Steps between C-alpha positions, in 0.01 A plus 500: 500500500127477567337541839486127568873458433581807710307350793680166461832684476429675830388181677815313398733781603334520842529123550862505384588777745329311780743210449451222757211699654290465183180300542556177299139485377520857369832430330367185335191685377706787357735256332207310349371824350846584365544152355176542309603842369839363389336206324272738308786734411344785698803526732862456395826470691659738247355712223619730220614847607642725224649728766718226650861437380402142419154587367344300786410547864459252783174487696639416841157455657427209266812318614412578860159343445650185346736463795201529734354198322814298565532619860140427601441185299480159666673192365247268341483181297492600132543149362363397160372187331336363816820549700732316262677831431570648847541878530488729804467877474347806669121491482502862381686403180283271286550432131338736252153387392483502119214412269451479125357853493832634635645458152825360641646187343640267768649195330477182713817389674568644845492881484392714796383859537440648843188702560591867515683480166347662194485316167364696203289347226698297251778409742644154435638286784719212378567223752658504743519871584429713806364850559519632856274739689512867405631428151333664201507328160327702231304388194631252242825420683642148522659349810687199367599170662704516824473879503438706814331836543583600856296690756410854386686472165332695220482350150349696211299406193620250238806401703654155450660370818685204348569162657685506833511882512486653846328835557595568859260622762539718808283568804757642741608770542157632406650798314713285271415501129382163366623380162321682218464355148319734264291422189625288209816377674650160421679329789708212367530161662678476835524876541495654847368842598547599864525788750255735335653512153280684249476376141348755263253412227607297193834396654637152434691328781698215344503149642712458811533872577487598867410856599473642849414843628873567549636346177691727260410439136739577212321680216715434191292696242517817712845448652382540859464306822156502662553504874234510771499827692443559870146391579424425133538140375620389159276608211542312170415743215207456265570258216842392633622151406701372797713184495746338742856626463831494685737769625867428566633532854790745478615518861673265740526128440196511274706659225776242537252214494310634200168525684190677375176612667154445355368828357167576326560677169261695278605390153232683300161663522190326375422537130272340242719190477481445875127556493460238226676240713301573815178494297547124467369454853150593383483155338503353852172670583 
């Protein structure tokens, strides 16, 4: 962290600790500086940390700063198309200004990206999609139609967030891990990642799979069950191919009624054949 970021870090922590006594003008100024740093990728809500059990650490002060922006913003008219599309939001939370030089492809059709989100060069935004403040989407990733990248979620390079996939966000509590999706991951259509789940590089999450920070995952190739530990959310291993499954209910009336619970299952680990199939998405670029 450079001197400028250290100073911003200190300002935000002081304002956060002041609570209702914080001077609104100071809070708005600090948040504006943070929003710019987030947009440029100079500050992140979470970042890699090899010493952490998940390989990532949360930067609580960044979340504190974002919450200052919500707390001290004033409701304003954010309507578009000369008022024919009425919207009302906090004046501290404008849309992200993009230009051709940004190198981001935003296909026409109703997408929105809040300022304070980072989009790397080569990112593709297919309509309609949404990226919220504090999110980080690295180079050459695709956010497909009806997909969401929530506040503070971290998405790596060359990730395909397929249509209707939901990458959940989190602002509170400030120490909670956001969803992490590492490089070269494929998220299938209508998948859901929530509660700080971490998906390691090159994993494939099959269409319709739902993972939360507290979801156990059944690893068939290795004959094990991956369970979140105390204070450590679910971590999907590198190269895992995860699909929706079902687990029989063996107790109570559930057994008598033949019920089953939805269960994510690792059916294999990524190989050349899997890579060949996912390579097809490059034709969309």
